[in-house]
C-alpha positions as CSV (number, residue, x, y, z in Angstrom):
1,M,-26.1,7.3,-74.6
2,R,-25.4,9.9,-71.9
3,R,-22.6,7.8,-70.5
4,R,-21.1,7.6,-73.9
5,L,-20.8,11.3,-74.2
6,A,-17.9,11.4,-71.7
7,I,-14.5,11.7,-73.3
8,A,-12.5,8.7,-72.0
9,L,-9.1,9.6,-70.9
10,L,-7.8,6.1,-71.4
11,T,-4.3,5.1,-72.3
12,A,-3.8,1.9,-74.1
13,G,-0.5,0.5,-72.8
14,A,1.6,-1.6,-75.0
15,V,0.6,-5.2,-74.5
16,A,3.2,-7.9,-75.1
17,L,2.2,-10.6,-77.4
18,L,4.3,-13.6,-78.5
19,A,5.1,-13.5,-82.1
20,V,2.6,-15.5,-84.0
21,T,4.2,-18.5,-85.8
22,G,2.7,-20.6,-88.5
23,T,-0.3,-18.3,-88.9
24,V,0.5,-17.3,-92.4
25,A,0.3,-20.9,-93.5
26,A,-2.9,-21.4,-91.5
27,S,-4.5,-18.3,-93.0
28,A,-3.5,-19.4,-96.4
29,R,-5.2,-22.7,-95.9
30,H,-8.4,-21.0,-94.7
31,V,-8.5,-18.8,-97.8
32,A,-7.6,-21.7,-100.1
33,A,-10.5,-23.6,-98.6
34,G,-12.8,-20.9,-99.9
35,Q,-13.5,-18.7,-96.9
36,Y,-12.3,-15.4,-95.3
37,N,-12.2,-15.6,-91.5
38,V,-13.4,-12.5,-89.6
39,G,-13.3,-12.3,-85.8
40,I,-16.1,-10.3,-84.1
41,V,-15.2,-9.6,-80.5
42,Y,-18.1,-7.7,-78.9
43,S,-20.3,-7.4,-75.8
44,R,-22.6,-10.3,-75.9
45,T,-22.9,-10.0,-72.1
46,G,-21.9,-7.4,-69.6
47,L,-23.0,-3.8,-69.2
48,L,-23.2,-3.0,-72.9
49,A,-24.9,-6.3,-74.0
50,S,-27.9,-4.6,-75.6
51,Y,-25.6,-2.4,-77.7
52,G,-23.6,-5.5,-78.7
53,A,-26.8,-7.3,-79.8
54,Q,-27.8,-4.4,-82.0
55,Y,-24.3,-4.2,-83.5
56,V,-24.2,-7.9,-84.5
57,E,-27.7,-7.8,-86.0
58,G,-26.7,-4.8,-88.0
59,L,-23.4,-6.5,-89.0
60,R,-25.3,-9.5,-90.6
61,Y,-27.6,-7.1,-92.5
62,G,-24.6,-5.1,-93.7
63,I,-22.8,-8.1,-95.1
64,Q,-26.1,-9.3,-96.7
65,Y,-26.6,-6.0,-98.3
66,A,-23.0,-5.5,-99.5
67,T,-22.8,-9.1,-101.0
68,N,-26.3,-9.0,-102.6
69,G,-27.4,-11.8,-100.2
70,T,-24.6,-14.2,-101.1
71,N,-22.3,-13.8,-98.0
72,K,-19.5,-14.2,-100.5
73,V,-16.6,-12.0,-101.7
74,N,-14.4,-13.0,-104.6
75,G,-16.2,-16.3,-104.6
76,K,-15.2,-17.0,-101.0
77,T,-17.6,-17.2,-98.0
78,I,-17.2,-14.7,-95.1
79,N,-16.9,-16.8,-92.0
80,L,-17.7,-14.9,-88.8
81,S,-16.4,-16.1,-85.5
82,L,-18.3,-14.3,-82.7
83,V,-16.6,-14.0,-79.3
84,D,-18.0,-12.4,-76.1
85,D,-15.7,-9.9,-74.5
86,K,-18.2,-9.5,-71.6
87,T,-17.6,-5.7,-71.8
88,D,-14.3,-6.4,-70.1
89,P,-10.9,-5.3,-71.5
90,A,-8.9,-8.3,-70.2
91,T,-11.4,-10.7,-71.8
92,G,-11.4,-8.8,-75.0
93,V,-7.6,-8.8,-75.2
94,S,-7.5,-12.5,-74.6
95,A,-10.0,-13.1,-77.4
96,V,-8.1,-10.9,-79.9
97,K,-4.8,-12.7,-79.1
98,D,-6.5,-16.1,-79.7
99,L,-8.0,-15.0,-83.0
100,I,-4.6,-13.6,-84.2
101,G,-3.0,-16.9,-83.2
102,Q,-5.5,-18.7,-85.4
103,G,-4.5,-16.5,-88.4
104,Y,-7.4,-14.1,-88.5
105,K,-6.5,-10.9,-90.4
106,I,-9.7,-8.9,-89.6
107,I,-11.1,-8.3,-86.2
108,A,-14.1,-6.0,-85.5
109,G,-16.8,-5.3,-82.9
110,A,-15.5,-3.4,-79.9
111,T,-18.6,-2.1,-78.1
112,S,-16.8,-0.5,-75.1
113,S,-14.2,2.2,-75.5
114,G,-12.1,0.7,-72.7
115,V,-12.0,-2.6,-74.5
116,A,-11.3,-1.0,-77.9
117,L,-8.4,1.0,-76.6
118,Q,-6.7,-2.2,-75.3
119,E,-7.4,-4.3,-78.4
120,A,-6.3,-1.8,-81.0
121,P,-2.5,-1.8,-80.1
122,I,-2.4,-5.6,-80.2
123,A,-3.9,-5.6,-83.7
124,A,-1.3,-3.0,-84.8
125,Q,1.6,-5.0,-83.3
126,N,0.5,-8.0,-85.3
127,Q,-0.5,-6.2,-88.5
128,V,-4.2,-7.1,-88.3
129,L,-7.0,-4.9,-89.5
130,F,-9.1,-3.7,-86.6
131,I,-12.5,-2.1,-87.0
132,S,-13.9,-0.8,-83.7
133,G,-17.7,-0.8,-83.3
134,P,-20.0,1.4,-81.1
135,A,-17.0,2.4,-78.8
136,A,-17.2,6.2,-78.8
137,S,-13.9,7.4,-77.3
138,D,-12.2,10.1,-79.4
139,A,-8.8,8.4,-78.6
140,I,-9.7,5.5,-81.0
141,T,-9.5,7.8,-84.0
142,G,-5.8,8.2,-85.1
143,L,-4.6,5.5,-82.7
144,N,-2.7,3.6,-85.3
145,R,-2.8,2.8,-89.0
146,Y,-4.5,-0.6,-88.5
147,T,-7.4,0.8,-86.6
148,F,-10.7,2.0,-88.0
149,R,-14.1,2.7,-86.6
150,S,-17.6,1.9,-87.9
151,G,-19.5,4.1,-85.4
152,R,-19.4,7.7,-84.4
153,Q,-17.2,9.3,-81.7
154,T,-17.8,11.6,-78.8
155,Y,-16.7,14.8,-80.6
156,E,-19.5,14.2,-83.2
157,D,-22.1,13.9,-80.4
158,V,-21.1,17.2,-78.7
159,A,-20.7,19.0,-82.0
160,T,-24.3,18.0,-82.9
161,A,-25.4,19.8,-79.7
162,A,-23.7,22.9,-80.9
163,T,-25.9,23.0,-84.0
164,Y,-28.8,23.9,-81.8
165,L,-27.2,27.2,-81.2
166,Q,-27.6,30.0,-83.8
167,G,-25.0,32.7,-83.9
168,S,-22.1,33.0,-81.4
169,G,-21.6,34.2,-77.9
170,K,-24.5,32.1,-76.4
171,N,-24.5,31.0,-72.8
172,V,-24.4,27.3,-72.4
173,V,-24.7,25.5,-69.0
174,V,-23.7,21.9,-68.5
175,F,-26.1,20.4,-66.0
176,A,-24.4,17.3,-64.7
177,Q,-23.8,14.9,-61.9
178,D,-20.7,15.7,-59.8
179,S,-18.8,12.6,-60.9
180,A,-16.0,11.7,-63.3
181,F,-18.8,11.2,-65.9
182,G,-20.2,14.7,-65.4
183,Q,-16.8,16.3,-65.2
184,G,-15.8,14.6,-68.4
185,N,-18.9,15.8,-70.2
186,F,-18.2,19.4,-69.0
187,A,-14.7,19.2,-70.4
188,A,-15.9,18.0,-73.7
189,V,-18.6,20.7,-74.1
190,K,-16.2,23.4,-73.0
191,A,-13.6,22.3,-75.5
192,I,-15.9,21.8,-78.4
193,I,-18.9,24.2,-78.0
194,G,-16.7,26.7,-76.1
195,G,-14.3,26.5,-79.0
196,K,-17.1,27.7,-81.3
197,G,-17.4,31.0,-79.6
198,H,-19.9,30.2,-76.9
199,N,-19.7,30.7,-73.1
200,V,-19.8,27.5,-71.2
201,S,-20.3,27.1,-67.4
202,S,-21.5,24.2,-65.2
203,I,-23.8,23.3,-62.4
204,F,-22.8,20.0,-60.8
205,V,-25.3,18.0,-58.7
206,P,-24.0,15.7,-55.9
207,L,-24.7,12.0,-56.6
208,T,-26.3,11.7,-53.2
209,A,-28.9,14.4,-54.0
210,T,-32.6,13.5,-53.9
211,D,-34.1,16.9,-54.1
212,F,-33.2,18.6,-57.4
213,T,-35.4,21.7,-56.9
214,P,-32.5,24.0,-55.6
215,F,-30.3,23.0,-58.6
216,A,-33.2,23.6,-61.0
217,Q,-33.7,27.1,-59.6
218,Q,-30.0,27.8,-59.9
219,L,-30.1,26.7,-63.5
220,K,-33.0,28.9,-64.4
221,Q,-31.4,31.9,-62.7
222,A,-28.3,31.4,-64.9
223,K,-30.4,32.3,-67.9
224,P,-28.7,30.0,-70.4
225,D,-29.5,29.8,-74.0
226,L,-28.9,26.1,-74.0
227,V,-28.7,23.5,-71.3
228,Y,-26.6,20.4,-71.9
229,V,-27.7,17.7,-69.6
230,A,-25.2,14.9,-68.8
231,W,-27.0,12.4,-66.5
232,A,-27.0,8.7,-65.9
233,G,-28.9,6.4,-63.6
234,S,-32.4,6.1,-62.0
235,T,-32.7,9.7,-60.9
236,A,-33.1,11.0,-64.4
237,T,-36.9,11.2,-64.3
238,A,-36.9,13.1,-60.9
239,M,-34.3,15.5,-62.2
240,A,-36.2,16.2,-65.4
241,T,-39.4,16.7,-63.4
242,A,-37.7,19.2,-61.2
243,L,-36.5,21.2,-64.2
244,D,-40.1,21.2,-65.6
245,Q,-41.6,22.3,-62.3
246,Q,-39.2,25.2,-62.0
247,G,-40.0,26.4,-65.5
248,V,-36.6,25.6,-67.0
249,F,-38.0,24.2,-70.2
250,S,-40.1,27.3,-70.9
251,A,-37.3,29.7,-70.0
252,V,-34.6,28.1,-72.1
253,D,-34.4,27.8,-75.9
254,S,-33.1,24.3,-75.8
255,V,-32.5,21.6,-73.2
256,V,-30.3,19.0,-74.9
257,T,-29.1,15.6,-74.1
258,G,-28.1,12.4,-76.0
259,L,-30.9,10.0,-77.0
260,D,-30.3,6.5,-76.0
261,Q,-31.7,3.2,-77.4
262,R,-35.5,2.9,-78.0
263,S,-36.1,0.8,-74.8
264,T,-35.1,3.8,-72.7
265,Y,-37.6,6.3,-74.1
266,A,-40.3,5.8,-71.5
267,T,-37.8,6.3,-68.6
268,Y,-37.5,10.0,-69.3
269,G,-41.0,10.6,-67.8
270,P,-43.8,12.9,-69.1
271,V,-41.4,15.8,-69.9
272,I,-39.7,13.8,-72.6
273,S,-41.5,15.8,-75.3
274,K,-39.9,19.0,-74.1
275,I,-36.3,17.8,-74.4
276,H,-34.2,18.3,-77.6
277,F,-32.0,15.3,-78.3
278,L,-28.8,14.9,-80.3
279,S,-29.0,11.5,-81.9
280,H,-26.5,9.1,-83.5
281,Y,-29.3,7.4,-85.3
282,V,-33.1,7.0,-85.3
283,Y,-34.5,4.9,-88.2
284,Q,-37.0,7.7,-89.1
285,A,-34.2,10.2,-89.8
286,P,-32.1,9.2,-92.8
287,Q,-33.3,9.7,-96.4
288,S,-31.3,6.8,-97.8
289,K,-32.1,3.9,-100.0
290,V,-29.8,1.8,-97.8
291,N,-31.8,2.8,-94.7
292,D,-35.0,2.0,-96.5
293,W,-33.7,-1.5,-97.3
294,L,-32.6,-2.1,-93.7
295,V,-36.0,-0.9,-92.3
296,K,-37.9,-3.1,-94.8
297,Q,-35.8,-6.2,-94.0
298,M,-36.2,-5.8,-90.2
299,R,-39.9,-5.0,-90.5
300,K,-40.4,-8.5,-91.9
301,K,-39.4,-9.7,-88.4
302,S,-41.6,-7.1,-86.7
303,Q,-38.4,-5.3,-85.7
304,F,-36.9,-1.8,-86.2
305,P,-33.3,-0.7,-86.4
306,D,-32.1,0.7,-83.1
307,L,-29.3,3.0,-82.0
308,F,-26.3,0.8,-82.9
309,T,-27.7,-1.2,-85.7
310,P,-26.0,1.1,-88.3
311,D,-22.6,0.7,-86.5
312,G,-22.8,-3.0,-87.3
313,F,-24.2,-2.5,-90.7
314,V,-21.3,-0.1,-91.7
315,A,-18.8,-2.6,-90.3
316,G,-20.3,-5.2,-92.6
317,Q,-19.9,-2.8,-95.6
318,M,-16.3,-2.1,-94.6
319,I,-15.4,-5.7,-94.3
320,V,-16.9,-6.6,-97.7
321,H,-15.2,-3.6,-99.4
322,A,-11.8,-4.3,-97.8
323,L,-12.0,-8.0,-98.9
324,Q,-13.1,-7.1,-102.4
325,Q,-10.2,-4.8,-102.9
326,G,-7.6,-6.4,-100.7
327,D,-8.3,-10.1,-100.8
328,Y,-7.2,-10.6,-97.1
329,D,-3.9,-8.7,-97.7
330,V,-4.0,-6.3,-94.7
331,S,-1.9,-3.5,-96.4
332,K,-4.2,-3.6,-99.4
333,M,-7.3,-3.7,-97.2
334,I,-6.2,-0.6,-95.3
335,S,-5.6,1.3,-98.5
336,A,-9.0,0.3,-99.8
337,L,-10.7,1.7,-96.7
338,E,-8.7,5.0,-96.5
339,G,-10.7,7.7,-98.2
340,W,-13.6,5.4,-99.0
341,K,-16.9,7.3,-99.4
342,F,-20.0,5.1,-99.4
343,L,-23.8,5.2,-98.9
344,A,-24.8,3.8,-95.5
345,P,-28.1,3.6,-93.5
346,K,-27.4,7.1,-92.1
347,G,-26.6,8.6,-95.5
348,W,-23.2,9.3,-97.1
349,Q,-20.2,8.5,-94.9
350,A,-16.5,8.8,-95.5
351,I,-13.4,7.4,-93.9
352,R,-10.9,10.2,-93.5
353,P,-7.5,8.9,-94.8
354,Q,-5.3,11.0,-92.5
355,D,-6.6,9.5,-89.2
356,H,-9.5,7.1,-90.1
357,A,-12.2,9.3,-88.5
358,M,-15.6,8.1,-89.7
359,L,-17.3,11.3,-91.1
360,Q,-21.1,11.0,-91.0
361,P,-24.3,12.9,-90.5
362,M,-25.9,13.2,-87.0
363,F,-29.5,14.2,-86.1
364,R,-31.5,16.5,-83.9
365,V,-34.8,15.0,-82.7
366,T,-37.7,15.2,-80.3
367,L,-39.9,12.5,-79.0
368,S,-43.7,12.5,-79.1
369,K,-46.4,9.9,-78.5
370,V,-48.1,8.5,-81.6
371,N,-50.8,5.9,-80.9
372,N,-49.4,5.6,-77.3
373,V,-45.9,4.8,-78.6
374,W,-43.0,7.2,-78.2
375,T,-41.9,8.1,-81.7
376,A,-38.9,10.2,-82.9
377,K,-39.6,13.4,-84.8
378,V,-36.6,14.7,-86.8
379,L,-35.8,18.4,-86.3
380,G,-32.8,18.5,-88.6
381,T,-29.5,16.9,-89.7
382,A,-26.0,18.0,-88.7
383,S,-23.8,17.3,-91.7
384,S,-20.5,15.5,-91.6
385,Y,-18.9,18.9,-92.2
386,Q,-20.5,20.4,-89.1
387,T,-19.5,17.5,-86.9
388,A,-16.1,16.5,-88.3
389,P,-13.5,16.2,-85.5
390,P,-10.2,18.0,-86.0
391,I,-7.3,16.0,-87.5
392,T,-4.9,15.1,-84.8
393,T,-2.9,12.4,-86.5
394,V,-1.6,11.9,-90.1
395,F,-0.6,8.3,-90.8
396,Q,2.5,7.7,-92.9
397,S,1.9,5.4,-95.8
């Protein structure tokens, strides 16, 4: 999660693609045969494989929910073709080209921002509906009229951290590794939280550091109201322990960082209960009949929804709604999604028509041990109004 908080300054170059010939007839044959073909290009393997697995599982549940268990829309079956992009942009681009060549008009699933930013222009060039998945880069929003997203974006993460601050003029320190990742997080916090009237400064720790005590002492001496931690890698526990030993947690109102998937909870060490987390999703947070349904279905398999399960679920809802209204006509499917407000596992969400931002609630949580299991406790909800990114693009109809 902490990696995903960095704003990716990626530019998706124009990718040449030979004009697809004969695909209209092929697509028509598929539809006439009683099915809608949907391509899912996601990280089955690679660095983000665990996120991809959550996404696909959620996708299947989302389609099941939206079709009342039939897997059919307008009397036609939804045929999913799952392709592994290996968390690699070149592999993802190749997969998207292949699916377009086969006549697919809906492609979804990008787990990585780097992959999504390369795939989206190709979909637009070929007038194909593209629904990005867990990829968090702000650059995906407003990229082109054919591109939507089913998950949240970096701005919404950082804006959630700002809701821990009451009033204005508070001192915020970004405590981060001295790397592109850390610098990117500082830039995001300075732009978003600093833009809300707060003072933002930074303490950068060399990647080679093994003793974090001097940096923890420096942080305490800065007397911040909120500490925003941007950290990745195996030294996270040692870093958090140093902050605890130097009294940072008792001296600061809030130490905030992003909560990752459930499998990582134990890696924070014993100080985890002292950290305030901004969270994209924990299954205990939403008060939603859709979330209740999802939890109930997964509990039958002795499972629980994880961080990116709702990203897949929402993609399923979007695909079904687009097909119901557009019947595989891309222009009509885009119109159906623009401005659509719907109840999702996280609560009420809406697709902003101007730039296709996915407006949604976010959560503030802490973790505590219940029966020797780390369990999320919800502190509050940041509404879609509090976390909505600014409109940077207005698509022309």
